[in-house]
GUVODO-590268 format. One record per residue (C-alpha): x negated, y, z negated; residue in one letter. Coordinates in steps of 0.02 Angstrom, whole numbers, padded with zeros to 5 digits, always signed. Example, Ala and Ser with C-alpha at 12.3 -4.5 7.8 and 13.67 -1.06 7.14 Angstrom:
BEGIN
-00615-00225-00390A/-00684-00053-00357S/
END
This chain:
BEGIN
+08604-06612-03448M/+08715-06657-03603K/+08601-06557-03712R/+08605-06407-03620R/+08790-06428-03587S/+08815-06455-03795T/+08716-06288-03807A/+08821-06208-03700T/+08981-06258-03771S/+08916-06195-03954R/+08859-06029-03860R/+09018-06013-03798K/+09129-06072-03957A/+09032-05942-04036S/+09066-05802-03928S/+09243-05806-03940S/+09253-05839-04107T/+09162-05669-04145A/+09279-05610-03996K/+09441-05649-04106R/+09362-05555-04247G/+09295-05719-04360Q/+09122-05712-04396P/+09019-05856-04353S/+08936-05960-04457A/+08750-05957-04450R/+08664-06013-04626P/+08500-06017-04552S/+08487-05832-04483Q/+08506-05757-04664A/+08363-05685-04738P/+08313-05752-04914A/+08348-05649-05058A/+08187-05558-05097P/+08093-05639-05228Q/+07969-05542-05380P/+07770-05567-05296P/+07664-05695-05393R/+07480-05751-05362S/+07488-05928-05329P/+07371-06011-05425G/+07211-06090-05354V/+07116-06231-05415K/+06930-06278-05379V/+06919-06452-05331V/+06755-06455-05264F/+06588-06349-05269V/+06430-06443-05303A/+06364-06398-05123V/+06286-06200-05114R/+06407-06128-04980G/+06535-06276-04956R/+06699-06246-05066A/+06853-06373-05070R/+06981-06278-05182L/+07171-06317-05229Q/+07305-06181-05162V/+07478-06181-05255E/+07617-06164-05121G/+07538-06230-04969I/+07579-06446-04987R/+07714-06492-04876G/+07731-06289-04777R/+07614-06314-04633P/+07652-06146-04589V/+07589-06074-04726C/+07467-06170-04708A/+07389-06119-04545A/+07424-05941-04619R/+07332-05954-04761L/+07190-06028-04625E/+07180-05877-04502A/+07175-05765-04638R/+07025-05822-04721L/+06936-05867-04550A/+06920-05674-04525A/+06876-05645-04704A/+06702-05566-04739H/+06564-05705-04781G/+06711-05860-04740I/+06608-05954-04578R/+06763-06079-04591Q/+06908-06141-04652A/+07009-06296-04658R/+07215-06280-04746A/+07316-06437-04762S/+07476-06438-04791S/+07476-06599-04836T/+07362-06615-04990T/+07373-06414-05031G/+07159-06408-05017N/+07070-06266-04921V/+06908-06342-04879L/+06798-06176-04852I/+06619-06132-04771L/+06542-05974-04841F/+06393-05865-04835D/+06329-05885-05013A/+06224-05756-05001G/+06367-05631-04970K/+06496-05705-05074L/+06469-05786-05253E/+06621-05910-05281L/+06718-05793-05414R/+06746-05685-05268S/+06769-05831-05136L/+06928-05880-05270I/+06969-05711-05289A/+06995-05691-05106A/+07092-05845-05079V/+07211-05813-05222T/+07236-05624-05147R/+07275-05707-04963H/+07385-05854-05042A/+07474-05728-05112G/+07517-05618-04969Q/+07562-05770-04865V/+07686-05834-05001R/+07774-05675-05053N/+07814-05610-04872G/+07675-05487-04826D/+07712-05398-04655G/+07618-05484-04572R/+07699-05636-04604A/+07787-05684-04432L/+07580-05700-04361T/+07531-05800-04224R/+07494-05971-04278V/+07431-06073-04120D/+07393-06231-04200S/+07577-06246-04302V/+07735-06209-04200W/+07668-06375-04042H/+07652-06458-04208T/+07843-06435-04260L/+08006-06493-04197S/+08129-06387-04114A/+08249-06362-04279A/+08103-06348-04388A/+08043-06179-04291V/+08217-06114-04271A/+08216-06145-04505R/+08032-06041-04506E/+08112-05894-04396L/+08283-05918-04462S/+08334-05912-04273A/+08501-05955-04214N/+08480-06082-04045P/+08649-06049-04007D/+08681-05883-04031A/+08532-05791-04038G/+08492-05642-04164L/+08610-05514-04240D/+08579-05318-04190A/+08524-05275-04384T/+08434-05409-04385D/+08283-05371-04213V/+08277-05195-04280A/+08215-05276-04463R/+08102-05367-04364R/+08048-05237-04241L/+08018-05116-04392A/+07898-05252-04473A/+07819-05336-04332L/+07801-05224-04173G/+07864-05196-04013E/+07808-05324-03904N/+07666-05222-03802Q/+07520-05310-03751L/+07345-05212-03791P/+07297-05109-03617T/+07098-05049-03639P/+07085-04876-03607A/+07015-04821-03466P/+06849-04724-03484K/+06854-04543-03508T/+06785-04407-03416S/+06658-04393-03561L/+06603-04556-03575E/+06582-04554-03390I/+06481-04395-03378L/+06391-04460-03541A/+06341-04627-03490G/+06233-04509-03347H/+06139-04404-03471V/+06112-04513-03630T/+05991-04642-03539S/+05820-04625-03579L/+05740-04546-03435P/+05857-04394-03431V/+05845-04375-03611L/+05664-04362-03552L/+05698-04242-03426L/+05787-04158-03561G/+05637-04144-03663A/+05525-04080-03524A/+05671-03951-03489A/+05632-03894-03679V/+05453-03880-03669L/+05478-03769-03523S/+05563-03654-03593L/+05473-03652-03765G/+05296-03618-03631M/+05396-03462-03559G/+05393-03588-03403A/+05591-03541-03354V/+05591-03573-03178V/+05549-03742-03217D/+05671-03761-03352A/+05799-03708-03222V/+05744-03833-03099V/+05733-03996-03212I/+05910-03944-03285G/+05955-03916-03093A/+05913-04099-03076V/+06000-04145-03242I/+06150-04068-03184A/+06133-04166-03036A/+06126-04346-03064N/+06259-04305-03200G/+06374-04269-03059I/+06326-04406-02931V/+06354-04535-03046G/+06501-04452-03141Y/+06611-04420-02949I/+06572-04606-02905T/+06645-04683-03039E/+06777-04573-03073R/+06836-04618-02892R/+06785-04796-02915V/+06902-04808-03097E/+07074-04704-03003R/+07066-04838-02902I/+07075-04972-03016F/+07213-04873-03110A/+07303-04878-02948S/+07279-05070-02956L/+07406-05100-03110Q/+07570-05198-03084N/+07629-05125-03256G/+07716-05221-03408G/+07805-05381-03423L/+07974-05384-03338P/+08117-05396-03427P/+08205-05530-03540A/+08350-05634-03532F/+08406-05677-03723V/+08559-05700-03822L/+08607-05562-03959R/+08761-05574-04069D/+08807-05726-03967G/+08822-05655-03793R/+08703-05675-03659E/+08607-05483-03612V/+08454-05420-03530M/+08324-05323-03649V/+08139-05249-03605P/+08008-05349-03659A/+07945-05241-03782H/+08109-05265-03889E/+08089-05470-03901L/+08045-05499-04110V/+07999-05677-04151P/+08159-05763-04186G/+08247-05722-04036D/+08317-05845-03908V/+08250-05839-03728M/+08358-05900-03575L/+08228-05950-03434L/+08250-05947-03282K/+08181-06003-03112A/+08052-05863-03036G/+08066-05740-03198H/+07893-05713-03291T/+07913-05764-03469I/+07895-05621-03581A/+07836-05711-03748A/+07757-05844-03820D/+07908-05961-03857A/+07951-06139-03923R/+08074-06233-03797L/+08244-06309-03891V/+08300-06365-03703D/+08259-06378-03549V/+08353-06434-03385E/+08217-06486-03266H/+08095-06339-03311L/+07940-06317-03244A/+07822-06163-03291V/+07663-06107-03188D/+07522-06083-03304E/+07379-06048-03183S/+07345-05882-03231T/+07348-05935-03429L/+07257-06109-03388T/+07190-06135-03236G/+07294-06278-03200E/+07346-06250-02994S/+07509-06363-03002M/+07668-06307-03127P/+07684-06391-03288V/+07836-06507-03327T/+07912-06455-03513K/+07973-06588-03633V/+08064-06478-03777A/+08099-06645-03886A/+07917-06680-03880L/+07787-06660-04028V/+07624-06619-03996C/+07452-06623-04099G/+07394-06512-04199A/+07208-06505-04093D/+07317-06512-03914A/+07236-06402-03794P/+07348-06256-03698L/+07391-06355-03556P/+07440-06530-03666D/+07595-06386-03756R/+07731-06463-03671L/+07857-06392-03780N/+07798-06201-03775M/+07781-06080-03640V/+07673-05934-03647F/+07684-05735-03603A/+07635-05691-03426A/+07670-05877-03339T/+07818-05889-03214V/+07961-06018-03233V/+07933-06122-03048A/+08111-06227-03084E/+08242-06272-03180G/+08299-06177-03330S/+08278-06206-03510G/+08310-06114-03694I/+08169-06076-03798A/+08125-05959-03992V/+08014-05831-03960V/+07871-05885-04088V/+07732-05739-04039G/+07750-05570-03966T/+07628-05447-03931G/+07454-05460-03992R/+07497-05636-04040E/+07543-05741-03881T/+07402-05817-03796E/+07374-05676-03679I/+07382-05577-03820G/+07214-05651-03900R/+07138-05659-03721V/+07134-05477-03734R/+07097-05454-03923A/+06950-05546-03895L/+06896-05440-03727V/+06898-05274-03856A/+06786-05382-03967E/+06661-05441-03823T/+06536-05288-03820P/+06515-05252-03599T/+06332-05314-03581A/+06200-05189-03514T/+06132-05245-03348T/+05950-05278-03336P/+05903-05126-03239L/+05990-05020-03382E/+05880-05128-03498R/+05719-05103-03421Q/+05743-04920-03356L/+05778-04894-03541D/+05606-05001-03605H/+05506-04897-03461M/+05571-04736-03531G/+05497-04784-03704G/+05331-04817-03604Q/+05332-04661-03526L/+05352-04564-03704V/+05219-04672-03751A/+05097-04617-03604A/+05165-04439-03596S/+05113-04443-03803L/+04948-04532-03759G/+04876-04389-03589F/+04955-04256-03705C/+04827-04289-03835G/+04673-04337-03723L/+04711-04178-03619A/+04703-04082-03793L/+04540-04160-03843G/+04449-04160-03683L/+04492-03959-03662G/+04437-03935-03874L/+04280-04016-03843F/+04250-03911-03683R/+04289-03763-03792G/+04443-03716-03705V/+04530-03598-03829P/+04667-03698-03943A/+04827-03571-03878I/+04772-03625-03702E/+04756-03800-03746M/+04916-03819-03811V/+04996-03748-03656R/+04903-03839-03552A/+04939-04011-03639S/+05138-03975-03652L/+05130-03933-03440S/+05035-04090-03431L/+05171-04192-03537A/+05321-04115-03405V/+05194-04189-03258A/+05210-04358-03341A/+05381-04371-03317V/+05456-04428-03159P/+05585-04286-03146E/+05642-04381-02957G/+05695-04551-03087L/+05869-04553-03125P/+05887-04452-02960A/+05837-04582-02843V/+05919-04729-02974A/+06100-04640-02973T/+06104-04595-02804T/+06027-04768-02759T/+06148-04857-02843L/+06319-04728-02783A/+06243-04785-02600L/+06244-04971-02640G/+06428-04921-02711M/+06486-04827-02573H/+06420-04986-02448R/+06528-05131-02559M/+06661-05021-02564M/+06677-05017-02363R/+06650-05180-02365Q/+06809-05219-02480R/+06726-05240-02655M/+06748-05108-02792L/+06601-05089-02915V/+06639-04994-03079R/+06488-04949-03169R/+06324-04896-03062L/+06213-05017-03144A/+06320-05163-03112A/+06278-05158-02910V/+06094-05206-02971E/+06145-05342-03102S/+06216-05454-02953L/+06034-05449-02884G/+05971-05541-03046S/+06107-05670-03053T/+06030-05835-03109T/+06169-05914-03149V/+06356-05873-03062I/+06513-05967-03172C/+06645-06016-03055L/+06823-06042-03117D/+06917-06139-02970K/+07096-06105-02989T/+07115-05960-02867G/+06949-05895-02875T/+06900-06049-02764L/+07049-06115-02712T/+07217-06010-02643E/+07294-06071-02777N/+07450-06123-02690R/+07461-06324-02658M/+07468-06376-02456T/+07518-06559-02410A/+07334-06624-02343T/+07379-06790-02264A/+07504-06947-02269W/+07481-07121-02309H/+07603-07201-02188L/+07640-07378-02168G/+07435-07427-02162R/+07425-07272-02034R/+07356-07102-02108E/+07411-06925-02041Y/+07319-06765-02070L/+07417-06573-02084A/+07480-06508-01926A/+07371-06347-01883P/+07471-06180-01897K/+07388-06151-01731S/+07478-06264-01652T/+07654-06294-01734R/+07768-06416-01660G/+07632-06498-01545D/+07600-06635-01552P/+07779-06676-01599E/+07767-06831-01742P/+07814-07020-01729D/+07946-07096-01814Q/+07852-07134-01959L/+07791-06954-01995L/+07969-06903-01968A/+08047-06994-02071R/+07933-06936-02209A/+07951-06759-02176L/+08132-06769-02169A/+08102-06861-02345I/+08007-06703-02396G/+08135-06566-02328V/+08316-06663-02399L/+08239-06705-02569C/+08188-06538-02600N/+08273-06387-02701E/+08150-06229-02610A/+08227-06116-02510E/+08189-06034-02346I/+08227-05866-02332A/+08373-05834-02201D/+08283-05702-02109D/+08095-05792-02119S/+08005-05917-02165E/+07964-05874-02332D/+07985-06003-02450I/+08061-05981-02652R/+08027-06129-02756G/+07921-06243-02843S/+07733-06230-02765S/+07737-06438-02723T/+07902-06405-02652E/+07862-06264-02540A/+07720-06342-02482A/+07834-06522-02420L/+07940-06371-02339L/+07788-06280-02256T/+07708-06447-02183A/+07879-06496-02106A/+07905-06313-02026L/+07716-06345-01955D/+07765-06506-01891F/+07914-06405-01808G/+08028-06479-01906V/+08206-06379-01896D/+08216-06388-02088C/+08367-06276-02089R/+08454-06397-01955G/+08402-06546-02048L/+08498-06517-02210R/+08642-06451-02097W/+08660-06604-02015Q/+08635-06706-02198Y/+08743-06608-02327P/+08681-06631-02499Q/+08827-06720-02613Q/+08727-06745-02768E/+08543-06706-02870L/+08478-06819-02993R/+08328-06708-03054P/+08188-06776-03149R/+08192-06825-03353R/+08098-06849-03491N/+07993-06997-03461G/+08048-07021-03255E/+07928-06920-03149N/+08043-06923-03008W/+08187-06862-02931M/+08323-06894-02776A/+08475-06831-02683T/+08606-06895-02584V/+08654-06840-02450H/+08804-06873-02309K/+08729-06961-02159E/+08883-06995-02064S/+09073-07012-02092A/+09010-07205-02138T/+08852-07192-02215E/+08770-07109-02366R/+08567-07078-02359L/+08469-07072-02538V/+08303-07000-02535A/+08187-07014-02674V/+08024-06922-02714K/+07880-06953-02863G/+07762-07020-02941A/+07692-07174-02859P/+07682-07289-02998E/+07867-07262-03025E/+07938-07242-02854V/+07848-07402-02811L/+07953-07486-02976A/+08096-07434-02893L/+08069-07509-02709S/+08093-07669-02652T/+08047-07627-02466S/+07935-07555-02371W/+07869-07493-02186L/+07719-07538-02143D/+07718-07449-01973G/+07824-07579-01847E/+07982-07640-01970A/+08058-07647-02142V/+07947-07780-02221Q/+07969-07845-02401P/+07872-07778-02552L/+07757-07922-02623T/+07617-07924-02724R/+07486-07882-02613A/+07560-07760-02518S/+07617-07667-02697R/+07415-07687-02738A/+07359-07603-02557E/+07473-07451-02605I/+07401-07451-02776L/+07232-07442-02705A/+07286-07321-02570A/+07341-07201-02724N/+07204-07224-02806G/+07083-07180-02670R/+07187-07000-02629I/+07195-06970-02808A/+07009-06996-02836A/+06966-06872-02709S/+07051-06735-02833G/+07231-06730-02733M/+07396-06738-02818R/+07486-06888-02749V/+07673-06909-02704L/+07777-07048-02646A/+07913-07036-02551L/+08072-07194-02520A/+08265-07180-02454F/+08401-07311-02454K/+08556-07291-02379Q/+08731-07332-02417L/+08888-07345-02351S/+09013-07181-02409S/+09101-07251-02528G/+08981-07359-02629A/+08910-07258-02791E/+08722-07197-02797A/+08610-07286-02886T/+08433-07284-02911Y/+08351-07427-02864D/+08326-07542-02721D/+08219-07434-02610F/+08111-07452-02446T/+07958-07377-02477W/+07891-07256-02343V/+07719-07201-02400G/+07610-07069-02503L/+07583-06873-02457V/+07429-06788-02527A/+07458-06625-02598L/+07298-06492-02632S/+07273-06316-02676D/+07144-06278-02530P/+06989-06209-02530V/+06966-06038-02489R/+06889-06004-02315P/+06699-05963-02357G/+06666-06034-02524V/+06583-06176-02461R/+06444-06097-02359E/+06462-05946-02522A/+06423-06081-02637I/+06283-06146-02525Q/+06198-05957-02493A/+06188-05929-02677C/+06093-06100-02716E/+05979-06073-02576R/+05945-05887-02664A/+05922-05990-02825G/+06065-05949-02885I/+06145-06099-03002R/+06336-06148-02979P/+06416-06187-03136V/+06620-06208-03086I/+06757-06203-03236L/+06912-06293-03221T/+07059-06351-03325G/+07059-06509-03219D/+07031-06673-03299Q/+06878-06732-03268A/+06899-06859-03112R/+06992-06715-03018T/+06830-06580-03067A/+06715-06715-03015S/+06798-06731-02849A/+06816-06527-02817I/+06627-06530-02849Y/+06580-06646-02704R/+06704-06540-02585D/+06602-06395-02610F/+06451-06503-02598D/+06469-06583-02447P/+06278-06616-02442T/+06309-06742-02578G/+06132-06742-02639R/+06163-06778-02830R/+06317-06841-02926S/+06404-06716-03037P/+06359-06676-03199R/+06550-06658-03283V/+06576-06629-03457F/+06739-06606-03544E/+06766-06436-03636A/+06865-06515-03788S/+06676-06587-03848R/+06611-06394-03853L/+06691-06377-04036S/+06558-06514-04090G/+06411-06448-04039L/+06296-06329-04134D/+06207-06178-04055P/+06057-06277-03983A/+06131-06418-03916T/+06260-06304-03827L/+06139-06221-03722V/+06053-06348-03697A/+06213-06413-03613V/+06267-06271-03524A/+06080-06284-03457A/+06124-06450-03350E/+06318-06459-03330V/+06386-06420-03170D/+06556-06451-03201V/+06665-06393-03376F/+06803-06489-03357A/+07000-06433-03467R/+06930-06265-03512V/+07028-06131-03627S/+06984-05957-03620P/+06893-05965-03771A/+06788-06102-03688H/+06747-05995-03538K/+06682-05863-03655H/+06583-06007-03754Q/+06503-06061-03609I/+06447-05885-03543V/+06371-05834-03703R/+06268-05991-03712A/+06212-05995-03538L/+06172-05799-03593Q/+06072-05876-03759A/+05974-05977-03644G/+05893-05812-03564G/+06010-05843-03394H/+06094-05691-03307V/+06251-05726-03289V/+06393-05684-03157A/+06577-05748-03194M/+06725-05736-03084T/+06897-05779-03087G/+07075-05707-03078D/+07190-05746-03223G/+07217-05713-03384I/+07126-05858-03446N/+06962-05779-03386D/+06975-05597-03447A/+06868-05645-03601A/+06758-05709-03524A/+06713-05590-03357L/+06688-05444-03508R/+06547-05564-03595A/+06456-05573-03423A/+06327-05491-03356D/+06416-05465-03202I/+06614-05490-03210G/+06701-05541-03021V/+06891-05528-03012A/+06983-05558-02868M/+07104-05398-02817G/+07226-05473-02685A/+07310-05607-02823R/+07210-05567-02976G/+07304-05518-03170T/+07286-05354-03208D/+07198-05422-03360V/+07053-05491-03263A/+07053-05335-03139R/+07037-05223-03305D/+06873-05287-03387V/+06788-05336-03214A/+06640-05250-03154D/+06673-05283-02990V/+06852-05332-02883V/+06870-05414-02731L/+06984-05307-02658M/+07035-05461-02526D/+06994-05607-02619D/+06853-05659-02492D/+06735-05747-02600F/+06602-05719-02469G/+06582-05564-02507S/+06503-05628-02658I/+06350-05671-02560V/+06329-05478-02478Q/+06355-05432-02656A/+06205-05510-02728V/+06102-05471-02560E/+06160-05289-02603Q/+06087-05289-02791G/+05923-05394-02737R/+05896-05245-02590T/+05926-05101-02726I/+05818-05177-02846H/+05683-05203-02745A/+05702-05030-02672N/+05706-04971-02848I/+05543-05062-02888S/+05471-04962-02733K/+05535-04808-02761A/+05482-04824-02944L/+05309-04877-02895R/+05296-04710-02789F/+05336-04612-02918L/+05241-04654-03070L/+05068-04658-02925S/+05108-04494-02884T/+05146-04426-03051N/+04990-04519-03118F/+04904-04441-02982S/+04942-04276-03055E/+04886-04308-03211I/+04717-04381-03162L/+04687-04232-03076V/+04716-04123-03246T/+04635-04238-03350L/+04475-04259-03208G/+04455-04056-03202A/+04447-04047-03392L/+04327-04199-03400A/+04221-04125-03286L/+04236-03934-03327G/+04310-03877-03167A/+04441-03744-03149A/+04622-03791-03164R/+04656-03900-02983P/+04846-03826-02964M/+04962-03740-03088S/+05126-03805-03182A/+05240-03729-03042I/+05157-03821-02900Q/+05157-03995-02999F/+05360-03958-03012L/+05371-03939-02826W/+05278-04108-02769I/+05394-04190-02926N/+05538-04122-02835L/+05510-04110-02637L/+05369-04215-02606S/+05407-04355-02728D/+05607-04361-02718V/+05642-04353-02541V/+05510-04489-02490P/+05580-04602-02644A/+05752-04585-02601L/+05717-04635-02419A/+05638-04784-02492L/+05792-04811-02582A/+05885-04837-02449M/+05772-04949-02349E/+05881-05095-02286P/+05889-05279-02363P/+05722-05390-02296E/+05751-05531-02200R/+05693-05662-02355D/+05798-05570-02485V/+05919-05725-02513M/+05765-05861-02482D/+05695-05795-02655R/+05744-05834-02807P/+05802-05722-02932P/+05710-05609-03027L/+05668-05687-03200A/+05774-05631-03309P/+05646-05531-03442H/+05541-05492-03299E/+05502-05298-03334P/+05534-05212-03160I/+05348-05156-03164L/+05246-05297-03208T/+05051-05307-03275R/+04997-05313-03078S/+05117-05188-03026R/+05046-05065-03166L/+04851-05123-03112V/+04904-05093-02923E/+04996-04921-02987I/+04840-04819-03070G/+04734-04887-02936G/+04837-04793-02807D/+04853-04654-02950A/+04658-04665-02952A/+04633-04632-02770I/+04762-04489-02736L/+04653-04410-02874S/+04500-04429-02830A/+04514-04382-02623A/+04613-04201-02729T/+04481-04182-02857L/+04347-04196-02710G/+04422-04078-02585V/+04455-03974-02727H/+04250-03983-02776G/+04211-03932-02604L/+04356-03790-02580A/+04251-03693-02741V/+04092-03743-02672A/+04142-03635-02518R/+04294-03499-02560Y/+04247-03493-02764G/+04378-03544-02910A/+04542-03472-02843G/+04705-03460-02781A/+04598-03526-02590H/+04539-03696-02677A/+04710-03708-02782T/+04800-03692-02610T/+04684-03834-02521I/+04698-03957-02667A/+04898-03912-02697F/+04919-03965-02484C/+04804-04111-02487T/+04891-04196-02652L/+05037-04156-02563T/+05030-04232-02398A/+04951-04387-02470A/+05062-04411-02584Q/+05187-04421-02413L/+05064-04529-02327V/+05059-04639-02464H/+05265-04693-02471A/+05217-04753-02292L/+05120-04874-02387S/+05280-04976-02472Y/+05365-05001-02337R/+05409-05174-02289S/+05360-05223-02132G/+05482-05368-02125F/+05655-05285-02145S/+05815-05365-02064R/+05872-05217-01981D/+05738-05072-01963Q/+05902-04944-01895G/+05866-04781-01944F/+05695-04728-01986P/+05747-04633-02155A/+05569-04644-02226L/+05466-04567-02081E/+05620-04426-02047M/+05605-04397-02239A/+05384-04393-02249V/+05400-04286-02104G/+05544-04168-02141G/+05458-04139-02306T/+05274-04094-02213L/+05383-03982-02124A/+05450-03893-02274V/+05290-03880-02349H/+05226-03798-02207L/+05329-03687-02199A/+05335-03639-02378A/+05136-03617-02344M/+05182-03470-02221T/+05334-03383-02293A/+05271-03250-02411S/+05419-03264-02556P/+05382-03439-02572L/+05186-03422-02559R/+05229-03286-02702R/+05293-03417-02814L/+05166-03536-02800L/+05048-03425-02814G/+04973-03499-02628T/+04870-03430-02473T/+04849-03445-02288L/+04747-03601-02248L/+04617-03594-02075S/+04591-03733-01961G/+04447-03803-02052S/+04557-03779-02202D/+04676-03907-02123W/+04549-04021-02072L/+04470-04030-02214L/+04663-04066-02322V/+04665-04193-02147A/+04508-04268-02241G/+04567-04288-02401G/+04728-04374-02336V/+04635-04505-02231A/+04522-04568-02359V/+04661-04657-02512P/+04758-04711-02339L/+04608-04805-02285A/+04572-04846-02449V/+04733-04910-02483R/+04744-05003-02308G/+04578-05117-02356L/+04649-05165-02549R/+04809-05226-02430R/+04693-05357-02318V/+04597-05425-02478L/+04732-05450-02578A/+04841-05545-02426S/+04689-05656-02423E/+04668-05686-02597A/+04854-05756-02586R/+04831-05879-02450S/+04686-05959-02532I/+04772-05947-02693G/+04933-06022-02624N/+04862-06152-02538D/+04748-06203-02678R/+04910-06200-02800A/+05005-06335-02677H/+04863-06459-02663E/+04859-06453-02889V/+05058-06459-02911M/+05139-06542-02754G/+05255-06403-02749W/+05424-06473-02660K/+05552-06355-02580P/+05669-06327-02734S/+05817-06435-02659G/+05699-06591-02669E/+05670-06548-02879Q/+05862-06525-02909E/+05871-06719-02821Q/+05752-06780-02974T/+05807-06666-03105E/+05979-06715-03073G/+05950-06891-03149N/+05923-06814-03322G/+06044-06862-03432R/+06144-06728-03544L/+06112-06703-03747P/+06252-06804-03822E/+06350-06715-03956P/+06331-06761-04136P/+06445-06914-04171G/+06459-06970-03995S/+06438-07164-03952A/+06276-07198-03837P/+06316-07226-03664R/
END
């Protein structure tokens, strides 16, 4: 390439001159003499509208970089909502909060920031993503005092490193041991337990305080060990920082560590290398860059150094730029570094991640809300008990102690342990299924998900190109399955197309394997030939390459010239169908070579259009033969046909998406592809074809007000041409609409959205460090189908915690009602505080843990997701809990009354009441088990109830425990009385369940008749025809 050769010769000349002791001339690199700081003038142009000001700023007219730097500073300033600086007029338009910022203060702020930009503040070389791609390569070199021919010298590098810092990306600090432990001991339910322990200690109940403290410690230890283990696994997945870079320094090509790069450095880009900083291209030679981790586009992007892009060009369209953490797929180039560290695009994403707080999970919010309710209930019960006791004439000191013990009884000591243990077991089950969960509460969040945002490239697809089909002549050929390599053998037409794909190809096959090095497109062509049994190495040996004509600016095709025989040469070409067709004069119609007529050209273009409309990339193949002495010319080709390339969908993805839809979870696809391609992608994932997808160009999001954005997000199926900021914006809009949002992704461009989502799911095998760092769940084998299992696990955990919570609250409430009932009736206290604690920690916790380990119910994935703002205990559930507690307490008080009548008030009557309430609560746990579990498995609940009853009976016979609990031995008739007290609540609850079931059945029948209920799929079909809200200023459709 002439420009590259010229640049190379200039570097060699400069280097040789330097070696002879003569300094190379680099006037553009010499730093300007420092100027004394002065404040630029700021004039008011227009301020008539409140909160809006147009100011003229000296020093930015004709200087786009300074204008952009000033704009970036002002946009981040306090009280300023938006700023737009124009280098054409020298004016700055500012929208600000007039309630927070006076006009005088605003002008002072603009003056200060403009002065810092103009006078070379240490932050002068900041990232200005709206500028570099809008300038020519020469203008960028002037702005950064860079010399593309010789690079920077050591002195200049040291100065810039000192001023701007090293090229290091911010990495999120792992959670410390203290942070993990604090997360498990500072939740509201645990703090309630701590308060109960303090109250017990204050009342002299040391045993109670020690036991409650042990519960808190156990809860913290289980949670800490589980999360710490996962954090260590996450740390082991890190791949390290950016690799070294080849740069020009002092006229020589050297390799330097990535952290030593500075703005103004001249990078040399080579195939297969990861780019270490953002840079403006100066020269390219057949350069294509894989930017899939940053932009989400699976195809390598061909770069054009001479191009000057518009200011509003999205990231994928900045063809004159290269970005850190992307990979050179093919070719080479020279680029001037314009951004390092935090000032790169990947640094911007990491900064956005750092500014985005981690969303609290629905379970955390619900448990905190319930904790507040428990505090209010405890205070209410204490006040009621104190009032009843004083009304009955009980001494005040005794009633204060009794009220405090009642407050302790009101707190379900087993709740934190049950919740933590249940979530920890869920984490371990998911780990066995190759899913890592970072936070315990995140397990349950998956069950509450209402919308799942799906990043396409690398998540739904494999992020590798595959030759899917061929259109040759008038025939269609499908790719050969790998399992049948070489069988069947390709016919003559397909064999010619495969041969062209192998020969007109710069990808290389490894000598000792079939690993392929090269661009994804060319690797796909070689893989397709291998799958059909073509000997690629033998074919290239038979037709040795003599010349290569690479793609050029504005020409999207390449050609190779090969020796075919002693007298003939073969020219093979591949590229964009329209351009290759324009170079062709004949075609293979499947039978013979025919001249290309207007009709045949239209037929070929129609086939190309059909394939492109299905979302696939299309390449054209052609050839011609020359005599051995003839000069190669690139026209008069014979058209062979089209090859369709696609990024294949991961196995199981379609089934997983359909399972999510059945579960009431709406999938939203986010892709960097064009709208037409995005629409085809959705149809590929929705083979039922119920309705046309609703596609929205993400570039239009910036013109939407918040309310319209929420409405659009609620309707759209596919967002096309999305950037990292767009993904973050879409997730936030869905959350503002009341949804619990899960986000899947694998690339740098997904990180901010993963962090903002209620639950972030990253790919572990092919995902980037950035995505894994912020995700709540990592799929270790990149199996998207695991998400369905995770959602099922989350829903099961939520249902089981709800069962355990209802059981715990009903039993605790029954203990409170027993105490209050005795006070109200003026009877002796049925049980002591230590007996209540025994019930709470043994007969409550063990069955609750067993309930929390119940297997999934059969229809768990056929139900709609839980309402995001619905409490874990609804009003009807609370009424149910109150009814169960009343029955348990009434049975216990009745048995206690009979025992007092027979034995008098004392230890014997207390023991009978104690055994009655303990056994009744244990049997009560059985009523929470669902009869429709998918896999009954080991009868954990029955074993827990039986085992706890056995321990309780042992406690009634062991002398040390009898002394601790204050109980006595019971006779056979006493046990019959206990059995009667246990049977009554069981019978009443069974009757209530039968009556409630009949009432629900009647109510559902009536509701279906009145509402005309239809299945969810039919509802979507009718709703799918609704129009999207239009952004302001858009033309009517």
